[in-house]
DOTOR-252210 format. One record per residue (C-alpha): y, z, x. Coordinates in steps of 0.02 Angstrom, whole numbers, padded with zeros to 5 digits, always signed. Each point is the difference from the previous one (the first is absolute). Layout:
<nodes>
YZX...
</nodes>
This chain:
<nodes>
+05546+03761+00543-00115+00050+00160-00101+00151-00013-00079+00075+00148-00153+00096-00069-00065+00076+00163+00119+00127+00075+00000+00182+00053+00089+00162+00004+00000+00166+00041+00124+00139-00024+00104+00047+00148-00009+00199-00038-00184-00020-00024-00066+00180+00026-00117+00057+00134-00156+00030-00099-00079+00016+00168+00077+00168+00038-00005+00052-00176-00182-00040-00023-00084-00064+00165-00097-00155+00006+00026-00185+00027+00170+00003-00102+00129-00152+00061+00153+00082+00073+00168-00107+00017+00070+00048+00159+00171-00085+00017+00036-00056+00184+00179-00059-00025+00113-00040-00140-00083-00166-00042-00177+00016+00051-00130+00139-00023-00204+00017+00034-00132+00029-00120-00114+00135+00084-00176+00043-00055-00072+00145+00084+00134-00016+00147-00035-00166+00036+00130-00143-00053-00096-00117-00119+00148-00099-00029+00185-00034+00058+00124-00043-00132+00183-00034-00040+00115+00062-00128-00046-00152-00090-00163+00100-00051+00111+00135-00106+00179-00059-00014+00027-00114-00171+00170-00040+00071-00080-00068+00161-00151-00117-00114+00144-00066-00107+00089-00065+00153-00166-00087+00060-00036-00079-00167+00178-00064-00019-00033-00065+00162-00166-00077-00045+00028-00051-00162-00098+00121-00098+00061+00054-00168-00130+00156-00030-00129+00096+00103-00151+00102-00085+00014+00150+00087-00181+00094+00032-00049+00145+00127-00060-00023+00168-00205+00011-00020+00000+00132+00142+00076+00131-00114-00136-00031-00149-00086+00160+00087-00168-00010-00098-00080+00112+00119+00121+00154-00045-00027+00125-00147+00037-00084-00162+00154+00124-00035+00090-00048+00185-00025-00176-00028+00077+00006-00166+00154+00089+00074+00009-00146+00135-00025-00128-00137+00141+00085-00111+00120-00002+00153-00010-00198+00010-00011-00053-00168+00161+00104-00036+00081-00065+00146-00051-00180-00060+00058+00034-00154+00178+00067+00045+00019-00139+00123-00036-00137-00131+00109+00106-00126+00158-00032+00122-00033-00177+00031-00083-00064-00165+00041-00186+00022-00075+00003+00188-00166+00103-00018-00156+00026-00101-00119+00142+00026-00181+00045+00022-00066+00191+00014-00142+00061+00081-00134+00130-00076-00144+00103+00104-00150-00103-00039-00109+00133+00056-00010+00079-00162+00012-00107-00151+00074+00122-00119+00134+00045+00113+00031-00186+00022+00020-00050-00176+00121+00154-00035+00109-00073+00165-00023-00189-00076+00067+00064-00161+00152+00083+00071+00026-00158+00108+00009-00124-00143+00058+00098-00157+00116+00116+00098+00074-00076+00157-00014-00170-00071-00100-00077+00135-00093-00164-00020-00140+00019+00073-00131+00107+00122-00047-00038+00179-00184+00066+00064-00099-00009+00135-00155-00118+00043-00105+00153+00001+00013+00173-00021-00064+00124+00126-00146-00145+00038-00053-00037-00167+00038-00179-00067+00094+00002-00158-00138-00027-00115-00060+00168+00018-00026+00084-00165+00131+00130+00021+00134-00140+00008-00042-00081-00181+00104+00135-00089+00152-00059+00107-00042-00193-00041-00010+00036-00182+00148+00067-00018+00092-00118+00108-00076-00133-00111+00049+00101-00154+00184+00027+00036+00005-00177+00083+00042+00077+00179-00004-00149+00148-00077+00080+00140+00035-00077+00191-00141+00025+00103+00032+00024+00182-00104+00033+00144-00007+00162+00090-00139+00095+00097-00078-00168+00053-00182-00007+00029-00053-00042+00195+00131+00115+00050-00108+00033+00170-00007-00172+00033+00191-00059-00042+00114+00097+00107+00016-00119+00136+00123-00134-00024+00058+00069-00162-00151-00087-00096-00001+00148-00129+00182-00104-00075-00062-00174+00028-00177+00011-00024-00053+00175-00066+00133+00000-00155-00054-00169-00065-00194+00049+00009+00053+00151-00086+00085-00087-00135-00155-00112-00034-00119+00151-00014+00133+00081-00141-00002-00160-00100-00184-00031+00026-00039+00173-00054+00106-00028-00164-00086-00160-00049-00179+00023+00032-00014+00161-00056+00050-00045-00170+00175+00114+00002+00091-00154-00049-00142-00031-00123+00044+00161-00069+00187-00008-00023+00027-00195+00000+00184+00010-00023+00035+00128+00146+00140-00099+00122-00019+00013+00174+00078-00080+00142-00047+00005+00173+00099+00004+00165-00008-00126+00136-00049-00156-00098-00161+00114-00060-00055+00004+00180-00178-00083+00030-00039-00004-00188+00048-00148-00051-00106-00089+00123-00157+00106-00003+00006-00018-00202-00139-00143-00001-00108+00101+00117-00003+00144-00136-00031-00133-00128-00156-00047+00091-00049+00183+00033+00015+00027-00195-00105-00159-00011-00145+00025+00118-00011+00199-00025-00020+00028-00186-00067+00183+00015+00161+00031+00065+00116-00062-00128+00092+00115-00108+00117-00113-00092-00047-00140-00127+00089-00141+00103+00035-00032+00185+00135+00089+00083+00111-00153+00007+00000+00023-00206+00101+00174+00018+00148-00067+00096+00116-00057-00139+00114+00147+00030-00001-00001+00177+00171-00034+00091+00033-00016+00172+00149+00008+00105+00036-00148+00114+00016+00088+00152-00123-00117+00122+00126-00084+00085-00074-00170-00010+00027-00132-00132-00181-00058+00002-00056+00179-00049+00132+00018-00127-00058-00174-00065-00187+00080-00010+00071+00133-00099+00091-00112-00119-00156-00118-00018-00125+00136-00036+00108+00116-00118+00145-00099-00050+00171-00003+00051+00055+00156-00148-00119+00117+00110+00107-00001+00156+00132+00115+00042+00124-00018+00152-00011+00139+00102+00051+00040+00174-00037+00173+00058+00162+00060+00024+00062+00079+00114-00136-00006+00124-00064-00106+00148-00117-00118-00080+00114-00043-00154+00065-00175-00037+00166-00032+00050+00096-00057-00104-00126+00047-00142-00061-00147-00087+00020-00115+00148-00171-00077-00008+00035-00048-00200+00153-00073+00023-00082-00110+00140-00140-00062-00108+00056-00183-00067-00139-00013-00102+00048+00143-00105+00122-00067-00167+00141+00093-00022-00068+00092-00161-00143+00062+00111+00114+00065+00142+00113+00078-00138-00154+00095-00071-00067+00055+00194+00153+00060+00058+00058+00090-00144-00045-00021-00174-00197+00058+00010+00043+00163+00082+00111+00035-00148-00157-00042-00116-00123+00094+00091+00122+00155-00023+00016-00039-00183+00184-00026+00024+00039-00134-00119+00186-00020+00049+00087+00075+00155+00206-00035-00029+00114+00005+00148+00070+00170-00059-00164+00083+00027-00039-00012-00181-00199-00031-00044-00098-00038-00133-00183+00055+00018-00135-00080-00111-00120+00134-00003+00129+00142-00053+00109-00110-00112+00164+00076+00067+00142-00046+00083+00051+00114+00159+00144+00010+00116-00070+00160+00074-00045-00075+00170-00184-00050-00019
</nodes>
């Protein structure tokens, strides 16, 4: 079973929150039957096709590219952490309901992740509760920072505490990247800014003591963890030579035991590095469907790695993602047995 862990979706009928509330809300302007522009403050943020809202189109692509299951997550531009919490919650609920409904309609092809308004921990926890325990979503996608605050800010600790308590997997995706004033040319925001932003988020969690406080928190980082896997030894060296800055009992590398990474770095050398450092059990196949930088077909690099055993490939291409999402068994009819909940469901997620 091949599971594409990293895909994004948006409702076609997304309400115009910019007209309703004002501000930099993403607005979907359809340009034709099979295409649209995501607009932010009157400017084109991204051109998209019907792949981004149509489950039928996605299933056609999945069948052609050999993908059994997609894990659906929101597009990060919709996080809207900058907005007033109640408006952001309204936006989150629209997307969470849409993802849940999509998966219910196609339970054998999709698994869903939700989104929450991280600018207010209490509100985020309530919506996470609804996502997991009412909508039957299997995890939460969050951004790498919240209005410029790294993920180790004290305000976020209650959210991480409840995510650990409820065994909710978190997918951490870059957004509002660092050095935005220096990366507009050459689309460096996507190729350099996003990997660097992800590294800062992961480093914040391991250096600050967040993971030491919540050792069973399960997190997966997009785009192969960005540059984090390669700077981890440097973080350890900093911990070693600056004892006055230490906030944890052990060096940063000690706290990556529950870190997972998608495989989206386009190169077998880099995937091998992830495997060597973290283990093949911690790498999940992900393509970034349906955007331009996606891997086509999903799992192409993994398929071409002759040094991996068939068991390792099988785990990376599908089994690891299901285990990360606490899905013990996923049958061809969409029936799922969940480790954490101890229940069997065919509700769609």
